[in-house]
C-alpha positions as CSV (number, residue, x, y, z in Angstrom):
1,X,-153.0,-206.2,-163.7
2,X,-156.3,-205.8,-161.5
3,X,-159.6,-205.8,-163.3
4,X,-160.6,-202.6,-164.5
5,X,-164.2,-201.4,-163.2
6,X,-166.6,-200.5,-166.3
7,X,-167.5,-196.8,-166.3
8,X,-171.1,-195.7,-165.9
9,X,-171.2,-195.2,-169.6
10,X,-170.4,-198.8,-170.5
11,X,-171.8,-202.3,-169.5
12,X,-170.3,-205.7,-170.2
13,X,-171.2,-206.9,-173.5
14,X,-174.3,-209.4,-173.2
15,X,-173.4,-213.1,-174.5
16,X,-176.2,-213.4,-177.2
17,X,-177.7,-210.3,-178.1
18,X,-176.5,-206.9,-178.1
19,X,-178.7,-204.2,-176.5
20,X,-180.4,-201.8,-178.8
21,X,-178.6,-198.9,-179.7
22,X,-175.4,-199.9,-178.3
23,X,-172.1,-201.1,-180.0
24,X,-169.6,-203.4,-178.8
25,X,-166.0,-202.1,-178.6
26,X,-163.0,-203.9,-177.4
27,X,-160.1,-202.4,-175.4
28,X,-156.8,-203.9,-176.0
29,X,-153.3,-203.5,-174.2
30,X,-150.6,-202.8,-176.7
31,X,-146.9,-202.8,-175.8
32,X,-144.8,-204.5,-173.3
33,X,-147.9,-206.1,-171.8
34,X,-150.1,-207.0,-174.6
35,X,-153.6,-208.4,-173.9
36,X,-156.4,-208.6,-176.2
37,X,-160.0,-208.1,-174.8
38,X,-162.1,-210.8,-176.0
39,X,-165.3,-210.0,-174.2
40,X,-165.6,-206.1,-175.2
41,X,-168.1,-203.7,-173.7
42,X,-171.2,-202.4,-175.0
43,X,-171.2,-198.4,-175.1
44,X,-173.9,-196.0,-176.5
45,X,-171.1,-194.1,-178.5
46,X,-167.6,-194.0,-179.5
47,X,-167.2,-190.9,-177.5
48,X,-168.2,-193.2,-174.2
49,X,-165.8,-195.7,-175.5
50,X,-163.0,-193.3,-175.6
51,X,-163.8,-192.1,-172.1
52,X,-163.6,-195.6,-171.0
53,X,-160.0,-196.2,-172.7
54,X,-158.9,-192.9,-170.9
55,X,-159.9,-194.5,-167.7
56,X,-158.4,-198.1,-168.5
57,X,-155.1,-196.4,-169.5
58,X,-154.9,-194.2,-166.1
59,X,-155.9,-197.1,-163.9
60,X,-153.0,-199.2,-165.8
61,X,-150.8,-196.6,-165.2
62,X,-151.4,-196.0,-161.6
63,X,-151.8,-200.0,-160.8
64,X,-148.4,-200.6,-163.0
65,X,-146.5,-197.7,-163.1
66,X,-143.7,-199.5,-165.0
67,X,-145.7,-199.5,-168.0
68,X,-145.7,-195.9,-168.5
69,X,-143.4,-195.5,-171.4
70,X,-143.7,-194.6,-175.0
71,X,-145.4,-197.4,-177.1
72,X,-147.7,-198.7,-174.4
73,X,-151.3,-197.7,-174.9
74,X,-154.9,-199.0,-174.9
75,X,-156.5,-199.7,-178.6
76,X,-160.4,-199.3,-178.8
77,X,-161.7,-201.5,-181.5
78,X,-165.0,-201.6,-182.9
79,X,-167.0,-204.8,-183.5
80,X,-165.5,-205.3,-186.9
81,X,-161.8,-205.1,-185.4
82,X,-161.1,-201.7,-186.6
83,X,-159.0,-199.4,-184.4
84,X,-161.2,-196.3,-183.5
85,X,-159.0,-194.8,-180.9
86,X,-155.8,-195.2,-178.9
87,X,-154.9,-193.6,-175.8
88,X,-151.2,-193.7,-174.3
89,X,-150.9,-195.8,-170.7
90,X,-150.3,-192.6,-168.8
91,X,-151.2,-190.8,-165.3
92,X,-153.5,-187.9,-165.2
93,X,-152.3,-184.9,-163.3
94,X,-152.8,-185.5,-159.5
95,X,-153.1,-189.3,-159.5
96,X,-150.9,-190.9,-157.3
97,X,-149.3,-194.5,-157.4
């Protein structure tokens, strides 16, 4: 799977100290192609993390259409490891493979 570019709302997590006012979220692929996010992204809000998860799910669907099926999704975890959101891997209307 190709790397997914960061959305305008999130930046790559700094290695040592978090940016004030930002929280780290982790975007895992769950299902047929499981992958854990070990680096995370700094996002200003849960809403921004949700938006990024939708972009990741959509891009994954476009680049890997075989993963568009029930049970495959992007899970968003907060810094404590709790899932705060999940979005199925699916294409948005109008997207092309």
